[in-house]
LOTOR-385994 format. One line per 8 residues: for each residue z, y, x of N, C-alpha, C. Coordinates in nm, 4 decimals. Each point is the difference from the previous one (the first is absolute). Example, Ala and Ser with C-alpha at 12.3 -4.5 7.8 and 13.67 -1.06 7.14 Angstrom:
0.7800 -0.5690 1.3190 0.0000 0.1190 -0.0890 0.0000 0.1200 0.0900; -0.0720 0.1050 -0.0350 0.0060 0.1190 0.0820 0.0730 0.1090 -0.0770 .
END
This chain:
-4.0671 -8.8770 3.9651 -0.0155 0.1137 -0.0898 -0.0842 0.1054 0.0708; -0.0939 0.0569 -0.0703 -0.0866 0.1025 0.0572 0.0820 0.1224 0.0374; -0.0442 0.0666 0.1079 0.0733 0.1176 0.0476 0.0100 0.1080 -0.1067; -0.1081 0.0226 -0.0751 0.0024 0.1057 -0.1006 0.0968 -0.0319 -0.1129; 0.0099 -0.1269 -0.0382 0.0945 -0.0381 -0.1049 0.1433 0.0152 0.0510; 0.0237 -0.0393 0.1236 0.1326 0.0140 0.0608 0.0396 0.1469 0.0067; -0.0942 0.0853 0.0357 0.0271 0.1438 0.0065 0.0259 0.0568 -0.1391; -0.0719 -0.0495 -0.0995 0.0198 0.0469 -0.1372 0.1370 -0.0409 -0.0516 .
0.0413 -0.1237 0.0285 0.1335 -0.0446 -0.0408 0.1058 0.0879 0.0654; -0.0150 0.0266 0.1283 0.0959 0.0846 0.0715 0.0066 0.1391 -0.0629; -0.1162 0.0570 -0.0307 -0.0041 0.1332 -0.0608 0.0636 -0.0005 -0.1389; -0.0246 -0.1052 -0.0758 0.0590 -0.0086 -0.1335 0.1518 -0.0177 0.0075; 0.0459 -0.0737 0.1002 0.1448 -0.0162 0.0180 0.0648 0.1365 0.0235; -0.0614 0.0797 0.0845 0.0551 0.1325 0.0288 -0.0082 0.0895 -0.1237; -0.1144 0.0005 -0.0661 -0.0188 0.0841 -0.1190 0.0996 -0.0369 -0.1096; 0.0206 -0.1298 -0.0192 0.0930 -0.0453 -0.1042 0.1430 0.0408 0.0344 .
0.0365 -0.0129 0.1269 0.1344 0.0405 0.0427 0.0211 0.1485 -0.0230; -0.0973 0.0790 0.0402 0.0106 0.1447 -0.0168 0.0034 0.0381 -0.1479; -0.0812 -0.0658 -0.0815 -0.0012 0.0272 -0.1439 0.1336 -0.0360 -0.0638; 0.0676 -0.0999 0.0573 0.1313 -0.0402 -0.0507 0.1099 0.0937 0.0493; -0.0377 0.0933 0.0889 0.0968 0.0974 0.0507 0.0988 -0.0582 0.0995; -0.0436 -0.1001 0.0737 0.0886 -0.0667 0.0949 -0.0465 0.0223 0.1437; 0.0960 0.0120 0.0890 -0.0319 0.0065 0.1423 -0.0082 -0.1423 0.0547; -0.0567 -0.0142 0.1174 -0.0048 -0.1321 0.0625 0.1414 -0.0529 0.0213 .
0.0908 0.0860 0.0380 0.1385 -0.0407 0.0219 0.0664 -0.0496 -0.1279; -0.0256 0.0683 -0.1099 0.0578 -0.0423 -0.1283 -0.0529 -0.1375 -0.0410; -0.1295 -0.0196 0.0179 -0.0604 -0.1291 -0.0343 0.0604 -0.1091 0.0878; 0.0116 0.0280 0.1282 0.0559 -0.0979 0.0931 0.1418 -0.0391 -0.0410; 0.0809 0.0967 -0.0373 0.1375 -0.0307 -0.0423 0.0011 -0.0826 -0.1287; -0.0817 0.0392 -0.0969 -0.0028 -0.0719 -0.1278 -0.0449 -0.1450 0.0172; -0.0926 -0.0224 0.0917 -0.0557 -0.1336 0.0188 0.0620 -0.0747 0.1177; 0.1026 0.0627 0.0609 0.0688 -0.0612 0.1142 -0.0988 -0.0344 0.1125 .
-0.0803 0.1002 0.0336 -0.0968 -0.0115 0.1090 0.0295 0.1124 0.0985; -0.0660 -0.0045 0.1135 0.0099 0.1094 0.0958 -0.1069 0.1034 -0.0340; 0.0303 0.1289 0.0208 -0.0966 0.1042 -0.0305 -0.1298 -0.0177 0.0771; 0.0040 -0.0401 0.1278 -0.1267 -0.0214 0.0705 -0.0874 -0.1076 -0.0648; 0.0607 -0.0947 -0.0697 -0.0783 -0.1022 -0.0703 -0.0836 0.0648 -0.1099; 0.0609 0.0930 -0.0732 -0.0736 0.0712 -0.1059 -0.1138 0.0795 0.0624; 0.0281 0.0652 0.1123 -0.1017 0.0768 0.0704 -0.1163 -0.0891 0.0447; 0.0316 -0.1171 0.0523 -0.1033 -0.0936 0.0451 -0.0856 -0.0479 -0.1171 .
0.0643 -0.0260 -0.1143 -0.0739 -0.0427 -0.1186 -0.0964 0.1094 -0.0438; 0.0510 0.1238 -0.0056 -0.0833 0.1116 -0.0459 -0.1091 0.0373 0.0993; 0.0175 -0.0403 0.1257 -0.1037 0.0245 0.1008 -0.1014 -0.1139 0.0035; 0.0263 -0.1070 -0.0753 -0.0915 -0.1123 -0.0035 0.0149 -0.0938 0.1180; 0.1109 0.0125 0.0731 0.0214 -0.0849 0.1171 0.0888 -0.1209 -0.0302; 0.0537 -0.0062 -0.1208 0.0821 -0.1147 -0.0400 -0.0478 -0.0476 -0.1356; -0.0279 -0.1283 -0.0087 -0.0457 -0.0593 -0.1264 0.1188 -0.0201 -0.0934; -0.0310 -0.0105 -0.1274 0.1012 -0.0236 -0.1021 -0.0165 -0.1390 -0.0590 .
0.1121 -0.0631 -0.0320 -0.0070 -0.1254 -0.0746 -0.0181 0.0348 -0.1472; -0.0380 -0.0980 -0.0791 -0.0148 0.0220 -0.1443 0.1335 0.0415 -0.0607; 0.1083 -0.0612 0.0467 0.1322 0.0340 -0.0523 0.0361 0.1450 0.0320; -0.0271 0.0421 0.1237 0.0288 0.1378 0.0384 -0.0825 0.0973 -0.0829; -0.1258 -0.0314 -0.0203 -0.0878 0.0862 -0.0786 0.0557 0.0184 -0.1407; 0.0501 -0.1068 -0.0578 0.0585 0.0058 -0.1339 0.1238 0.0882 -0.0015; 0.0843 -0.0127 0.1016 0.1224 0.0810 0.0082 -0.0348 0.1481 0.0154; -0.0958 0.0305 0.0866 -0.0416 0.1394 0.0174 -0.0577 0.0556 -0.1295 .
-0.0835 -0.0769 -0.0672 -0.0608 0.0463 -0.1251 0.1070 0.0325 -0.1029; 0.0994 -0.0851 -0.0110 0.1088 0.0236 -0.0950 0.0778 0.1259 0.0369; 0.0328 0.0146 0.1277 0.0738 0.1177 0.0456 -0.0782 0.1288 -0.0253; -0.1298 -0.0038 0.0244 -0.0835 0.1188 -0.0138 -0.0497 0.0234 -0.1421; 0.0176 -0.0969 -0.0869 -0.0454 0.0150 -0.1382 -0.1507 -0.0063 -0.0157; -0.0628 -0.0835 0.0819 -0.1455 -0.0176 -0.0088 -0.0299 -0.1480 -0.0186; -0.1237 -0.0308 -0.0318 -0.0423 -0.1379 -0.0188 -0.0270 -0.0653 0.1352; 0.0396 -0.1243 0.0116 -0.0223 -0.0741 0.1242 -0.1487 -0.0085 0.0325 .
-0.0837 -0.0227 -0.1027 -0.1435 -0.0117 0.0245 -0.0569 0.1274 0.0601; 0.0564 0.1161 -0.0380 -0.0505 0.1254 0.0549 0.0335 0.0110 0.1480; 0.1251 -0.0316 0.0359 0.0383 0.0043 0.1412 -0.0848 -0.0969 0.0824; -0.0290 -0.1161 -0.0571 -0.0731 -0.1037 0.0727 -0.1510 0.0199 -0.0010; -0.0474 0.1042 -0.0675 -0.1435 0.0268 -0.0105 -0.0739 -0.1187 -0.0617; 0.0620 -0.0600 -0.1007 -0.0601 -0.1173 -0.0643 -0.1215 0.0411 -0.0817; -0.0973 -0.0846 0.0015 -0.1193 0.0210 -0.0808 0.0325 -0.0337 -0.1454; -0.0745 0.0550 -0.0961 0.0283 -0.0283 -0.1407 0.0063 -0.1486 -0.0328 .
-0.0863 -0.0822 0.0619 0.0023 -0.1440 -0.0290 0.1312 -0.0614 0.0466; 0.0499 0.0462 0.1160 0.1270 -0.0522 0.0511 0.1139 0.0388 -0.0931; -0.0045 0.1222 -0.0528 0.1036 0.0447 -0.0937 -0.0054 -0.0849 -0.1260; -0.1210 -0.0256 -0.0469 -0.0163 -0.0804 -0.1214 0.0552 -0.1400 0.0218; -0.0297 -0.0596 0.1159 0.0516 -0.1329 0.0308 0.1531 0.0006 0.0023; 0.0605 0.1026 0.0574 0.1464 0.0092 0.0047 0.0561 0.0164 -0.1405; -0.0651 0.0825 -0.0818 0.0454 0.0177 -0.1382 -0.0119 -0.1304 -0.0774; -0.1099 -0.0705 0.0180 -0.0187 -0.1261 -0.0715 0.1065 -0.1020 0.0398 .
0.0383 -0.0015 0.1260 0.1053 -0.0917 0.0442 0.1306 0.0319 -0.0713; 0.0291 0.1291 -0.0163 0.1221 0.0394 -0.0715 -0.0076 -0.0412 -0.1463; -0.1172 0.0178 -0.0613 -0.0158 -0.0368 -0.1402 0.0145 -0.1507 -0.0205; -0.0546 -0.0775 0.0932 0.0125 -0.1449 -0.0096 0.1458 -0.0441 0.0147; 0.0718 0.0634 0.0914 0.1416 -0.0308 0.0173 0.0774 0.0336 -0.1277; -0.0264 0.1163 -0.0566 0.0675 0.0401 -0.1242 -0.0325 -0.0990 -0.1119; -0.1252 -0.0416 -0.0091 -0.0392 -0.0950 -0.1048 0.0722 -0.1326 0.0156; 0.0168 -0.0451 0.1242 0.0736 -0.1250 0.0217 0.1434 0.0121 -0.0486 .
0.0635 0.1134 0.0306 0.1375 0.0215 -0.0451 0.0070 0.0104 -0.1525; -0.0937 0.0707 -0.0586 -0.0016 0.0153 -0.1451 -0.0202 -0.1341 -0.0709; -0.0813 -0.0841 0.0578 -0.0281 -0.1296 -0.0643 0.1228 -0.0903 -0.0028; 0.0987 0.0277 0.0824 0.1207 -0.0819 0.0058 0.1124 0.0536 -0.0893; -0.0230 0.1144 -0.0641 0.1038 0.0606 -0.0832 0.0097 -0.0682 -0.1355; 0.1205 0.0058 -0.0552 0.0163 -0.0450 -0.1387 -0.0757 0.0978 -0.0891; -0.0500 -0.0478 -0.1111 -0.0780 0.0841 -0.0900 0.0794 0.1213 -0.0459; 0.1276 -0.0173 -0.0315 0.0817 0.1130 -0.0473 0.0143 0.1069 0.1093 .
0.0155 -0.0416 0.1252 0.0092 0.0964 0.1108 -0.1333 0.0709 0.0219; -0.1079 -0.0770 -0.0117 -0.1331 0.0585 0.0144 -0.0240 0.1051 -0.1081; 0.0379 -0.0312 -0.1239 -0.0175 0.0942 -0.1106 0.0797 0.1281 0.0249; 0.1231 -0.0132 0.0485 0.0828 0.1178 0.0299 -0.0635 0.0836 0.1107; -0.0525 -0.0678 0.1020 -0.0656 0.0707 0.1087 -0.1212 0.0775 -0.0499; -0.0792 -0.0607 -0.0844 -0.1174 0.0678 -0.0541 0.0398 0.1219 -0.0824; 0.1087 -0.0110 -0.0760 0.0499 0.1148 -0.0765 0.0402 0.1137 0.0939; 0.0680 -0.0348 0.1095 0.0399 0.1018 0.0978 -0.1221 0.0679 0.0621 .
-0.0994 -0.0780 0.0340 -0.1219 0.0565 0.0579 -0.0666 0.0957 -0.0982; -0.0072 -0.0392 -0.1275 -0.0608 0.0866 -0.1003 0.0794 0.1290 -0.0154; 0.1326 -0.0076 0.0037 0.0834 0.1197 -0.0092 -0.0250 0.0920 0.1196; -0.0079 -0.0588 0.1185 -0.0239 0.0790 0.1204 -0.1358 0.0688 -0.0054; -0.1004 -0.0716 -0.0462 -0.1350 0.0569 -0.0077 -0.0048 0.1139 -0.1029; 0.0685 -0.0151 -0.1126 -0.0014 0.1047 -0.1016 0.0748 0.1246 0.0492; 0.1020 -0.0197 0.0834 0.0711 0.1150 0.0566 -0.0869 0.0759 0.0987; -0.0866 -0.0703 0.0707 -0.0887 0.0636 0.0980 -0.1103 0.0799 -0.0678 .
-0.0371 -0.0394 -0.1193 -0.1100 0.0671 -0.0704 0.0518 0.1169 -0.0724 .
END
Protein backbone atom coordinates (compact mmCIF):
# COMPACT_ATOMS: atom_id res chain seq x y z
CA UNK A 1 0.00 0.00 0.00
CA UNK A 2 1.34 3.43 -0.90
CA UNK A 3 2.46 5.58 2.01
CA UNK A 4 0.05 8.38 1.12
CA UNK A 5 -2.93 6.02 1.02
CA UNK A 6 -1.89 4.49 4.36
CA UNK A 7 -1.62 7.97 5.85
CA UNK A 8 -5.02 8.92 4.44
CA UNK A 9 -6.64 5.81 5.94
CA UNK A 10 -5.06 6.61 9.30
CA UNK A 11 -6.30 10.21 9.13
CA UNK A 12 -9.79 9.10 8.16
CA UNK A 13 -9.86 6.61 11.04
CA UNK A 14 -9.08 9.42 13.47
CA UNK A 15 -11.52 11.86 11.85
CA UNK A 16 -14.32 9.29 11.87
CA UNK A 17 -13.68 8.44 15.53
CA UNK A 18 -13.71 12.09 16.51
CA UNK A 19 -16.85 12.76 14.45
CA UNK A 20 -18.51 9.86 16.27
CA UNK A 21 -17.63 11.58 19.55
CA UNK A 22 -15.53 8.70 20.83
CA UNK A 23 -12.17 8.65 22.56
CA UNK A 24 -9.53 6.09 21.68
CA UNK A 25 -10.18 4.44 25.03
CA UNK A 26 -13.92 4.17 24.38
CA UNK A 27 -13.31 2.61 20.97
CA UNK A 28 -10.81 0.17 22.46
CA UNK A 29 -13.31 -0.94 25.11
CA UNK A 30 -16.16 -1.32 22.61
CA UNK A 31 -14.03 -3.39 20.26
CA UNK A 32 -12.16 -5.27 23.00
CA UNK A 33 -8.80 -3.90 21.89
CA UNK A 34 -6.03 -2.10 23.72
CA UNK A 35 -6.02 1.70 23.49
CA UNK A 36 -2.46 1.75 22.11
CA UNK A 37 -3.72 -0.40 19.22
CA UNK A 38 -6.19 2.34 18.27
CA UNK A 39 -3.39 4.89 18.54
CA UNK A 40 -1.14 2.80 16.28
CA UNK A 41 -3.91 2.45 13.70
CA UNK A 42 -4.56 6.20 13.69
CA UNK A 43 -0.83 6.88 13.38
CA UNK A 44 -0.64 4.60 10.34
CA UNK A 45 1.77 2.20 12.04
CA UNK A 46 -0.67 -0.73 12.20
CA UNK A 47 -2.52 -2.12 9.21
CA UNK A 48 -6.18 -3.08 9.34
CA UNK A 49 -7.80 -6.26 8.11
CA UNK A 50 -10.91 -6.00 5.96
CA UNK A 51 -12.96 -7.33 8.87
CA UNK A 52 -11.55 -4.71 11.25
CA UNK A 53 -12.22 -1.95 8.73
CA UNK A 54 -15.85 -3.06 8.50
CA UNK A 55 -16.22 -3.08 12.30
CA UNK A 56 -14.71 0.39 12.62
CA UNK A 57 -16.92 1.74 9.84
CA UNK A 58 -20.02 0.39 11.55
CA UNK A 59 -18.98 1.80 14.93
CA UNK A 60 -18.19 5.21 13.45
CA UNK A 61 -21.24 5.34 11.19
CA UNK A 62 -19.26 5.76 7.98
CA UNK A 63 -18.92 3.75 4.80
CA UNK A 64 -16.19 1.14 4.65
CA UNK A 65 -15.14 2.32 1.18
CA UNK A 66 -14.52 5.81 2.56
CA UNK A 67 -12.26 4.55 5.35
CA UNK A 68 -10.41 2.34 2.87
CA UNK A 69 -9.95 5.18 0.35
CA UNK A 70 -11.54 2.99 -2.31
CA UNK A 71 -11.72 4.31 -5.82
CA UNK A 72 -15.19 4.66 -7.40
CA UNK A 73 -14.61 1.57 -9.58
CA UNK A 74 -13.76 -0.49 -6.50
CA UNK A 75 -16.93 0.73 -4.78
CA UNK A 76 -18.96 -0.14 -7.86
CA UNK A 77 -17.45 -3.64 -7.95
CA UNK A 78 -18.31 -4.14 -4.26
CA UNK A 79 -21.86 -2.89 -4.83
CA UNK A 80 -22.28 -5.17 -7.83
CA UNK A 81 -21.15 -8.16 -5.77
CA UNK A 82 -23.84 -7.33 -3.20
CA UNK A 83 -26.47 -6.98 -5.93
CA UNK A 84 -25.50 -10.32 -7.45
CA UNK A 85 -25.72 -12.00 -4.05
CA UNK A 86 -29.16 -10.47 -3.45
CA UNK A 87 -30.31 -11.60 -6.90
CA UNK A 88 -29.22 -15.16 -6.18
CA UNK A 89 -31.22 -15.16 -2.95
CA UNK A 90 -34.24 -13.60 -4.63
CA UNK A 91 -34.20 -16.16 -7.43
CA UNK A 92 -34.60 -18.94 -4.86
CA UNK A 93 -37.69 -17.43 -3.20
CA UNK A 94 -41.20 -18.69 -3.67
CA UNK A 95 -43.20 -16.37 -5.90
CA UNK A 96 -45.62 -15.46 -3.08
CA UNK A 97 -42.70 -14.47 -0.79
CA UNK A 98 -41.09 -12.49 -3.60
CA UNK A 99 -44.36 -10.63 -4.23
CA UNK A 100 -44.67 -9.77 -0.51
CA UNK A 101 -41.08 -8.55 -0.45
CA UNK A 102 -41.67 -6.31 -3.46
CA UNK A 103 -44.76 -4.85 -1.77
CA UNK A 104 -42.69 -4.09 1.34
CA UNK A 105 -40.00 -2.42 -0.74
CA UNK A 106 -42.60 -0.26 -2.50
CA UNK A 107 -44.09 0.75 0.86
CA UNK A 108 -40.66 1.66 2.20
CA UNK A 109 -39.83 3.72 -0.88
CA UNK A 110 -43.15 5.61 -0.73
CA UNK A 111 -42.51 6.42 2.95
CA UNK A 112 -39.10 7.87 2.06
CA UNK A 113 -40.58 10.13 -0.61
